[in-house]
N, C-alpha and C positions, 0 to 999 in steps of 0.2 A: 878765477872764473867760477868759483864755487857758488857765487850768488845767482848763477844761471840755473834754473830748475828745469829738468827734463823728466817727463813722464813717459815711460815705455808701456805701451798697451799691447799685450799679446794674448795667446790662448792659455798656455800653461807655462810653468817655470820649474826647473829642477827642484826636487828630486824626480819629477816626471821625466821619463826618458823619451827623447825625440831630438832630431837634428835641429829643428828650429828653436827648441827650448835650450839646447846646448849652446847654440849661437847667441841667444839672448843673454844667457848667463855669462858667456865669455865677453860679450860686448859691454854689458853694464859694469862689469868688474874692471874693465879698462877705462871706460868713460868716467867712472867715479873719481878718477885722479884729477879731472879737470872741471867737472860739473856736479851738481847735486842731482842724483838719479833716484827716482822711485819707479816701482814696477807694479802694474795693475793687470792681474791675470785671474783665471778661474781656479777655484779649488776643485778637488776631485770628489768632494762631498758637500752636503748641504750645511756648510758652516763657514763663516767669514773669519779669517785670522789675519792679524797684522804682525809681520815678523821683521826682525833686524837680521839680515843675512850679510854678515861681514861688512857692515856699514851701509848697506842698501836696504831701504824700506820696501818690503814686498807685501802687497795687499792680495791675498788669495780670497776671492769672493765666493760666497756660497753658490753652489751650482745644483741645478735640478737634474743633472746628468748631461748627456750629450745627444745630439741629433746629427747623424751623418758625420761624426767626429768633431762636431762643433759644439762647444760648451754652451749651456743654457743658463745665463746669469740675469735674473730679473733686476738686480740692483746696480747693474753696470752704469746706466745713465746717471744715477745719483752720485756714485763714486767718481765718475768722470768729471762731473760738474764740481764736486767738492775739492778735488785736487787742483790747486792753483799752480799752473806751470807755464813757463815761457815757451817751451817746445813740447808738443804732443807728438810722440813718435809711435805710429801705428804699424803693427806687423800683420800683413795680410797674406792669405785670405782669412778673414774673420768678420763675416757679415754683421754679427751682432754688435761689434764695436762701431761699425759705420752707422747702423740704425741708432745706436746709443748717442753717437755724436750729434746727429740731427735732432734728437729729442732734447738733449741737455745743452747744446750750443756752448761748450766751454771755450774760454778765450785761450789764445796761444797759437803760435805757428804750427802748421801741420807738416810733418815729415812722414813719408810712407816708405817702409821696407816692403817691397812687393816680392814675396818669396816664390809665388807661383799663381797661375790661374786656378780657378775653381774647376776641379776635374770630376771628382766622384759625384758631386751635387749639381752638375751642370744642367740638369733638368730644370733647376730653379733659375738659371741665368736670365731668361727673358724677363722675369719679375725683378731680379736683383740688380741687373746691370745698369738700369737707369740711376739707381742710387749710388752704385759704384762709380759710374762716370761723373756724376755730380760731385761726389766726394773727391775724386782725383783732380777735378778742375780746381777745387779749393786748395789742394795741396801745394805747398811751396816747392817741394822737391820729391821725386820718387827714386828710391834706391833699388837697383836690381843687381844681381850677382854676375850677370854675363850678357853680352850683346845677343847671344843666342836666344835668350828669354824674350828680349824686346822684339826680335825678328819674328818669332813664332807665336806671339801673343796678340790676338786681335784687339784686346783691351789696351795694351801698352802702345800699340801702333798709333793710337790716337793721341798719346801723351809723350811720345819719344823725345820731344824737345825739353821735357821736364826731367828726363831720366839721367841719373848718374850711375855709372857702372862701378860698383865697389864689391869685389869678391869677399866671400867669407874668409875670416882669419882664425887661426888656431893658436893655442899656447904650445909652441914647439918644445918648450922645456919639459912638458909632460911626457914627451916621447923620446927624450934623450936616454940612451941606454946606460944607466948607472949600474953599480954592482948588484943591487937588488933586482933590477929589471933583467939583467943577464942571468941571474940565478933562477928567477921564475920562468923565463923563456926557455932555459935549459930543461927545467922540470917538465914544461909543457911538451917540448920535443921528445923527451924520453918517454912520457906517458902516452903520446898519441902517434909517435913515429914520423917517418918522412917517406915521401914528400907530403907536405901538409898545405892544404888550401884553406883560406879563411874567409868567412862571411861575418860581418858585424852589422846588425840592424834589427829593427822591430819586425816581427813576423806578420806582416800585413800584405794586402793584395798587390800593392804596386812595387814591392821589392823584387818580384820575379823569381823567388827562390825555387819555385816548382821547375823552372827551366834549368836552373843549376843542378837540381836533383836529377832531372832527365839527362843532363850532360854526364853525370857521374857514372852512368852505365858504360861510358867509353873512356873513362879516365882512371888510370892506375895510381890512385892517391887517396888520402883521407880528407874529408871535408869537415872542418870544425865550424859549427854554427854558434855564434855568440849573439844572444838576444832572445827575447820572448815576445809573445803577442797572441792575438786571438786565433791565428791560423796554425798554431803549433801542432795541435792534435791532428788536424787534417793533413799537414805536411808530413808528419811522421808516418801516417797511414799511407800517404802517397809514396814515400820512400820505400816502405815495406812492399807495396804492390809492384814497384819497379824492380825490386830485388837488390836495392843498394843500401839497405839499412846497415849492413856491416861496414860500410865505408863512411857513414855519417855519425859524427859525435855532436850531441845536443848539449852545449855547455850551459845554456840558460842565460839569464841576465847577469852581466858583469858591470860593476860600477865604473863610471867614466875614468876615475882616477886609478883603476886597476886593470885597464884594458891594454896598456902599452906592451906588456910582455907577450900577449897573444899576437900582436902585430909582428913583433921581433921574432917570434917562434915560427911563423909561417914562411912558406916558399913563395906563394902568390896570394894576392888579395883580390877578391872578386865582388863586384857590385852588379848583380844581374837585373836591375830594375827594368820594368817592362812598359810603364806608362809615365806620362809627363808629370804626374803627381810627385815624382822624384825630381826636385827642382835643381839639385846641385850635387848632393852626395858628399858631405863633409868628411865621411869616413875615408874617402879616397885620399884626401889631404893627410889624414892621420897615418894611413898606410905609407904614403910617400915620405912623410916625415921620418918614418922608421926605415927608409931605404928599400921599400918593397915595390916590385913591379905590380901594376894594377890591370885587371881586365874589367871593363865596364861596357855600357851599351850606348848606342848612338841615338839618344833621345833628343828632342828639340828643346833642350833646356841647358843648364850649366854643366850637366854631367860630362859631356865630351870636352868641355873647357877645363874642368878640374883635372882630367886625365887626358893628356895629349897623345893621340894615336901615333905610334912609332917613335915616341920620345920618352914618355914616362910609363907607357904600357900599351895595351891593345884595346881598340874599340871594335865591338861586334854589333850586328843588328839586334834589336831587342826581341825577346820572345823566341829565341833561336837556340835550342839546346845543342845542335850540331856545331854551330859557330862557336859557342862557348867551349865545347870540348876540344875543337880544333885549336883555339887560341891557347887554352891551358896546356895542351899536349905540346904545342910548339915551344912554349916557355919552359916547360919541364925538361924538354930535351936541349935547352940552350941556357946553361947556367950563366955564361958570360953576358948574354942578352938581358937576362933577368937582372944581373948586377948593374949593367949599364942603365937600364930603365930606372932601377931603384936609386942610383946615384943622381941621375937627371931629375927625378921627382923630388928628392930630398933638397937639392940645390934650388929648385924652383919654388918649393914651399917656403924655404928660408928667405927667399928674395921677395916673393909676391903675396904670400898668404899667411902672414903673421897677424896676431891680434892687435899688435901695436900699429901696423900699417892700416888695418881695417878701421881702427878707432880714429886714427889721424884723419883719414879720408872722410869719415862721417862727421867728425868735428868741423871739418872745413865746410861741409854741407850746412851744418848748424850756423856757420859764420864765425867759427872759433879756430884759431891756429895756435897750436902749442909748439914749443921748441922741438926741433927735429931730434930724433933719437935713433940709436941703432936698433934694428929689428931682430937681430940675432944675438 
């Protein structure tokens, strides 16, 4: 199948840190076993580079910066037209990629991964939605991560007959506890003590970390924050004003390949996201793969699908510090329940959320079926 050429069009690509970027990396590294894959994304600076990343050609296009978190790439229509591909796989939201498509009119089937509605920039939706609707009409198929996203998206409701539900998948081998992971997780426990609550993510508005900091007033545990972002200084000041600074450890950004020991070291993992810009929460899968109970929020997205209330963890209302504190304290007081949730989550991830299963399902959307293989 290597003669089939697939061009993935996204916003950024690792080493840029982000859930969608990590998904794109995992996906293309699995797809490359069956098809020829190239990646077209923005650079974080005004320079175009062409890289060979483990057998995948990655075009990082010169960017003028970003506008409301969307990269500004003037050359995208040119590069989109230049790359001859059988399948054009767009990762949305990314308005510039849609405008660039209509400017350049490249040939190839259109597949869309619709990760979320536009949330923060929704003021522009009346202007942009006609172009988005026209583009989705042209798409052969629209991939979404959960039925919840279709149900709660006014855009997807118009195209639900085109939608295929394919959840994110992770490389579970990264989270298996070998000797080195056990050693590092033991060091983390010894350094930060117990009980230990873990947050992993970028420090941005929709992660809801301020509500978790508010909950820490009523939780007798330490909170380990793994991640960095534009709100770090403001959040640290917020924790200080709340009087919980002594309970919060700011670990900073940790490389993806080095984060597993932190999951294994914690007692509970928390994703307190407060708005639907959080479309799924891949970190929940990573925590479950490490056998940890998860506390997350009831957003109208894939978040409560990735973490099943009463089975793999606890779901609470968004933007509710009291509910977060109550859920955490309940789990801290119930070691057996935490263990049961962790075991259920681990089994579920190994069955339904592997990178192999995700790639197989997407290849089927492409019209390609590869030999079935074990996912674990």
